N, C-alpha and C positions, 0 to 999 in steps of 0.2 A: 506494498499498499505507498502511495505519495505519502511525503511528511512535509507537514510546515513546519517551517523554524523554530524553536522549542522560546525562543525568546518573546515570536510572535504570540503565541498559544499565552503563555504569561501576560504579556502585555493585553490580550485581548481579555483573558478571566477578570486581569486587575480592573479593567474600563468596565466591562460588561458585571455590571452589580447583581448576585444573585435573586436579591429578593423583588427589587424594580423588574425583572426576566418573568420570573414564578407568578409574580401576583398578575400578570398576564393574562393566567391559568389559575389561579387558585387566590380565595380572599385569605391575606394574611393579616394576624395583628398580634404586636408585638408581646412576648410575655416573659420578662427578667431577658436575659441576654441573647434570647433567639425568637425567631416570628413564628407563628404556629396557625395551622389551619386546616378544612378537608383533604386527607389525601385523593390526588388524582386518580392513583392507582388501583386502588378500591375502595369498597361501598364502604360509608364509614357515618356514624350520624353522634361522634364527640373526635373530634379532632386528635387526631395525632402523628401528623405532616409538622415536622420543624425544618427551620431553616436557619443556619449560621451566616450571617453575612459578613462578621470577621475572618471564619474560617473558611469560609465559600464553599458551604456543602449543604446537603439538604440528606434529613432521613426520616424516613416515619417506622414508629413504634407499633402499629398496626400491623402491616404488611413485610416489612424489614426493608423496602427498595431504599436506596440511597446512593449519591453520587454528587460530583460537581456541577458546576452550570451545564456545561456539554451533556455531560450524561441526563440530566431532567428533560435537554429538548430531544436529544436519543431517542429515550422510553415517549414522551408524550407527543411527540408528533411524529414517531413510527421513521426516523430517519438515521441515516449512520453518521459516522462522526465528520466528515469532510462538509456533508452537508451544514450541519450541526455547527461548524467554523463559520460557514460561509454567511447562513444565515443570524449567528451573534455580531459577525463583522458588520453585514449590511445595517443592522437595527442599532450598531451603535459609532457608524460612520468609517471602520477603519477599513483599511486598504490592504485587500488579501496581497502574499507576496507570492512569487513564484511557487512551486514546491518543490521540493528536494526530493532527489531520491539516491540513493548508492546504485551501485552496477547490479547488486541482487536484487535489489525491490523494482529495479529495471525490465529483469528478467523474468521477474515472477511476475511482473504484471502484465509483462509481455505474453506468458505461458496462460496464463489466468482467461486472458482478455483473448488468446486462439482456441483455448478449450470452449467455451460458452459460444465463439461463434463458430467451429464444426459443429454442436451439438444443436445450434438453430438448423445448420446446413440439413445434421443429420435425420430432424423433426422434416423439416421441408420432405425431404425425400422419401421418407417414411409415408408420408400423408400423400406424395403421389401414389405412390405405390399401390399404396390402398384403394385408389382412386379408377386407379388403372383396371384394362380385363385381370390382369391380372389378381387381383383384389376382390375379385368378386365371390370368391366363396368365405373370405373372412369377412367381408360388409354383410353378407348372409347370416355368417352368425352371430354379428356386433347384434344384427334386427332378432334373429331369435332370441337374443340375451334382453329383449326388452330395452334398448338405448339405440334413441332417437337418431336423426341424422345430426340434427342440432344440436346434442346433446356429446355424441361423439368430434364433432367437430370443436368445441369449445373444450374437451378436454385434448382434444389433437390425436386422436388416435391415428394410427398408420399400422402399413405391413411391410414387414422384412420377409423378401422372396427365401427362395432355399437353396437359391444358387450362391457358392462359396465366397465371391470375390465382390457382387454388383454393388454393394455398398460404397467400398473399399476404391474402386477403380470411379465411381460417381464423384466423389469425394476429392480424389487424389485429382481430378479432371478438374474440378476445380479449383485447383493450388494449395489443398493440406497435403504436407506430409503424412508418410506413414510413421513417424515416429510420432508425430501429434495426434494420428488415430488411436497410437497404440498406447500410448499419454492417456487417452478420452475413454480408452477400455471400448471403443467400437470395434476392434479388429484384435486379433489375437494371434501369439504367435506360437506353432506348433513343435515339439520336441525336432523333427524334420526341419525347424529354418522357417516352412513357410509359412505365410500371414494371410488368418480368413476374415471374417463376418464373425465378432464374437454372435449376431442374431440371425437366425436361420428361421424361415418359416413359421413365425412368428408374429402374435398380434402387438404392436409397438405402444406401450403406452407412457408419453414424456412425465418426467419427474419432473418438476419446477420449485424452482425460490418462490418466497413468496412476493416476489417483483414481479415474476410471471418469467424468466428467462431459465429456459431450459439447460436443465446440468443434468442429469441422466435418465436410463429408460425401465421400464422395466414391460419384459416379453413376454408373453402369454403364448405356450403350446398351441398350436391349429390343429394339430391330429391329436386324438388321445392316445396314441401309444406312444408318445414324444414326449421325452424327459429332458432337464424335468418341468415339471408344468410350468413355473414360472421361473424368469432366466434376471438377473437384476444386474445394472452395473456397478463396476468395480468401485472403489471409494478412489476420488482425485483430488488435485488442489479443490476445486470448486463446488465437492459433493463430498458430504459426512453424513450416512444413514441417521446416525443419532440426533443430528440438526435438522433433521429434515421430515417436514407434515407436507402429507401428499394431499394435493389441493387447495394448499391456504390461500394461492395466486386465485384463487377462484371465488373463496368462502371469505376471506377476512373481511371485506365490510359488512356482508350479510352479518357476521359473527359480533362486529362493534354493535353494529345497528338495533341486533337481537337482543343483545345480552348475553348469550351464551351460545357453548358449542357443540353441536351431536360426532359425538367418536363413534366412529364404525371402523373395521377392521380391514376390509380388501378393497381392492381399485372397482371394482363390480358395484360395492355395498354401498363406496363412494356415489357414483355413476349415477344407479336408483333414488337414494335418496336425493342426491343433487337437483334429479330430474324431476322428483314429486314434488320438486317447489320448498324444500328444507335446505336452503342455500347455504346455512351458517355450519358445515361437515366440514370434517378430517378426518384422517385414514390413518391406522397407526403401520398398514400394512402387517398385521398379523405378528407383530414385535411390542413387548413391552415399552411404553412409553417412559423416556429418560426424563430428565431431570433437566437438560437442556431443551427439547422438545417443549417440557413444560411451560420453562420460562419465555418461550419462543407462541406459546399459545396464552401467556398470562398478558402479553402486550395487547390483546384484543379484548381476553373476557376474562372474568375468575368464578366462571362456572361454566359445567360441561355434564352433559347428558353422554351416558353410554350406552352402547345401542346393539349390543350383543344378545346370540341365544344364552336362554337359564344355563344351557350346565357352563359353556364361556365365561360370563359374566362372572363365574363364582370361583375358576381355578386359572395355572397357567398364565399368559402373557396378560388377559384381561383383568385378573385379578391384582397383578402386579400393578397394571395401571393406577387402579384404582386406588390402590390405597399408596400408590408416588402420589396421586395428586388430591387424596386428601389431605397426605402427610405435609404437602405445601401447600395448603391453606385453600385450595379451592372445592366451590361448594359442587358435589358430584352426586346425581345423580343417574339410576338406572332405569332403562328402559325396557322391560325382558319382553324376549318374543315368543311362541309357541316352541315348542321341544323339535328341534332338526331346522328349525328355519334361522335365518338369517337376515338384513336388510334387503339384500339383494332379491332372493325369494319370495321375502313377505311382500315388497310393492310389488312385484309382479303380479301374483295370486291375488292380495285384498286391495292396492290398490292406495295412491298416497293418501285420501281421508283418512282411512285405519292406522297407517302406519303415525298419522299425524296425534290420533285420538293416544295409540301406545305414547306416543312421549310426552302427550297431555298426564297421561298417569302415571308417570314418571315416578319413584318415589327413592328417597335419600341413598345414597350406597351402605348407609350404615346402618340404616334399618335393614334395608335386605338384605344387608350380610348377616347381623343378628336371627331373622328369622332362616336364615339360611344356615348357621351353623345350627342353632337351634334346634332347626329338623334334625340333627344328624347325632343326637346325643338324649340319652333318657333325664331329664331333668326332674323326675321323681327320687332319683338314686342320688345318694351321696358322686359316687363313681360320673354318674353323665355330668353333674354340675362343676364338679372339680377340670374335666375335660374341656367343657366348654369355657369356663374361666380364663382357663389356657390358652383358649385357640383366640380366643377375643382378646384379654389383656394387651399381647403384647399389640394388635393393631388399635387397640383406645390408649395407648402409649405414645404413637406414634401422630395422637389428634395434635397439632400445633398450640390452640388455643385453649386455654386454660380452663375456662368456661363451658367451653363444648365437649371437654372430657368428661368434666364432673357429670355435665347433662348425661352423657353417653353414658359413664357408669351408674346411674340411675336408672337407665334403662336396663344395662344387664341386671343389675339386683335383681329389678324386679323380675327379669325374665329368668335368672335365677333363683329367685326368692333365697336372697341372703343379706342381708343388711347393708347401708347404703356405705356407710362409713369404710365397711370392711373394703368393699369395691373401690371406694374412691382411692383409700391408701396404696392399692396395690397396683392403679393406676398410676398412681405419684411414681411409684418404685419404676413399674415399668417405664415412665416417662424419663425418667433418670438415667435407664439403663439401656435406653432404644439405640437403637443401629444408624448412624449418622447419615449411613448412604442413601438412606430413603429420603430425607428430608433436606432440600437447603433453607425452609423455613424457619427462622431462630438461628441463623448463623450457620445449622446442622451441617451444611456443606462442608464445612472444616471441624466437624468433630468436635470435640469438647477442647475449647479453645482456654487454657489457663489463664488465671490472674497474671503471673510472667508476662506471657504475651500481651494480654491485655495493657498491660502496665506499658508494654515496650508503645504498644501501636497508640495508644493515649498520648504520651509525651510525643512520641513522632509526628504529631498533628499541631499539640499547645506548643513544644517547646522543645525545637528539630535539634539544636545547637548539643546541648548534653544525652540526647535521645539516640546521634549517631555517634558520640563517644563510647556512649555506650552499646550500641551495634556493632563497633569496632572491636570491640574486647572478648564478643565471641567467637569463640574455639569450633574449630572445620569438626561436625557432629553435633554440635551441640542443638544443634537446630531440625537433624535426623529426627522422623516420626512426629514432627510439630504440627499442630493442625492448620497455624496461620502461615505452615514455611514459604508459601509464595509469596505474601503480603511481604514479610522480614527480607526475602532474596532480594526481593525488586527494591527496596529501599537501600540496601547493602552495595544493590549492583548501580542504582541513582547518585549514591554516595562516593561510590570508588571513582565514578565519570565528569564530580562534578557537577553533579549537575539534580540533584536532589532539592526537592522542596515540598510543603504537602500538597500545594496544587500539582506539581506534577507527579509525586505518587498517586494521587486520586484519578486524575485524568489516564493513567494508563493500567486500572485497576477493570477488572470482568465487573459485571453486576453482582455477583456474588460474596466476590472479593471487598465489594464495595461498601456492599450491604451491611460486612463484618465491619471494615473501618469505622463507617459513619455511625455506625450502633453505640461503637466503642468510644469514640470521640466526642457523640451524642453526650455522655456523662459531663453532669456541670465542674466536677470539681478532679481531683488527681487523683490515681489510686493508692488503696493505703499503701502499697509496694514501691518503693524508692526501687531507684534506676537499679543500682549497686545489685539490688533483691534477684529485680529481674532475673540478670542474667546470673546470677548464681543458684536462683531456683531453676534456670534451665538445663545449666551445669550437673545439677544435682540430679534430676530427671533424667537426662541422657548416662550419667553413673547406674542410676537407680535400675533402669530400665537392660542397660551391658550386665549388671551382678545379676541379676533377674534370668537373663540367657544363660550365664555362667551356672548360676543355681541348674537347671534345668536339665546343663549338661553334667552336671556335678550327680544329680537323680541320677538319668540316665545307666552313667555309668557303676555307681553301686549296685543298680537294679542287677547291670549285664553282670555283677561280682569281680569289676577292674579295680577296685578300690585305692591297690600300690602302682599304679602304670605310672611312667614320665605324664601321661595329660592329665593325669588327676591332680598329681605334683600341681602343675603348672595352673591347673585350674583353682583349684587352692588358692596358690600363692596370689593370681587375679582377685581371686574374690575376698580375698583380707586385702587389697590391694585399693580395690572399692571402696569396700566401710572404711576404711582409713582416710579417702579421702572423701565419702559423703559426710561422715564426721565432722570433719575440717571445715566443709562449707557448711555447716550446721553453727559451731562452734563462731565462725563468722558472723554468721546474722546474729545470732545474740551476742 
């Protein structure tokens, strides 16, 4: 990506008062050292959105979103960094300098541009083949699936003929190199060195960015005995499966307008639901949603209705998607369909109106899951109740909102016929022990962030000079396994390049990292740990992690009857050294 000069970015953010900018979108009221208003990124009645003018950042204590003034424009106006810079510069009358690019950046930008162009060219060629006499059979298959010509055109459907080199020849005739076609995954090189088309005898389904640019393809087999049934493009510099939602380019406006998204599994589920008039729909394409896809969806809505068959809605990828969305703070409903039906077959058999009724009758996912899991256990027995609660408590513990957790706990208690307080206490314990990978909410993408980490982050934003001195004393290995390592590593690199400032740090953070930093920095007072104590705590934690590993190996050797070996002696010596090091840090702290 092309870069603006850092000095220009710093000057721009200095001139662009963050309060003035955000007040164009949010009514803010000064409360103490910050400004407060209703968050524009999620629905709320009590203001939890704070803007810190002096430090140049915003943070919402409700949904966790945060960042600098440029990040606000990116998130609110759904634009990229460069467009946010241009918009802000125009607003405050600053002239934009020419973009700087390194040689590597120029090469990467050229490659990405070439990949986008060749995918667009391939999409056009596939569409031409579908419209040709050779595509007659495939056009009939599309019609037999109930997909109209208008919908097929909107989806950009195409056809890859059986020939092994037709696409390659067509694209190379347009000036695209074989190397680029290989990089794009449109052709493959066989063991004998020959290069042939990846997609042959397949109905072609373009996969697009939310902006509409084609970045990959899904190819469905034309013949019943042809395998695999679906063949997808490999990941490339412009396509990452875990960051892409199928159909979002067509549905994002309807999602934003309707206030919710319908989530289905497959390409043809999407096609039928979209064609039925429910245009706020996206597809996961059979895999569990990732946090990155959830964050992408969050740009447009915080409400999701999952539309799967009743079996799939409670297991596998669908269940993981549900739990992850709940943990991310989405309002999630489930619209169940009759056994054996999916949105594709249901709409074709019963019509759009019947499908719309199913969506209206959808129930909250947690209630759906409560009923489903309860049906698998005999709640008239102690054993059944214990198993029921054992299955539900970890899920309840991942609900990010404490009040919602308690309400759900009351429903669990009623269902299992146990006291409310027992269940609430168990859920709180489960919430503390929850697996952080399931939630980016409450900074859980970073796992359990320690007081020492929070202390360093707070000082980096509020008092950078002493914080950077402390950061310089951190030894190699002190940050291994540390939840906020990506943030602290970035601060170190910026300092080494003499380019650190709180503004420069915030500018380079991704969404989840910005949530962490702004959440910590929003604390009005300095943390209880001094900077030197923060560094000592990180080092002590490192020694304790190593000591635990050494002890596990000692236990293993003792179990194996290898107590007198040189390896055991070395481990015992290291265990003693680590104990003394830890003791020394504890004494220094006292």
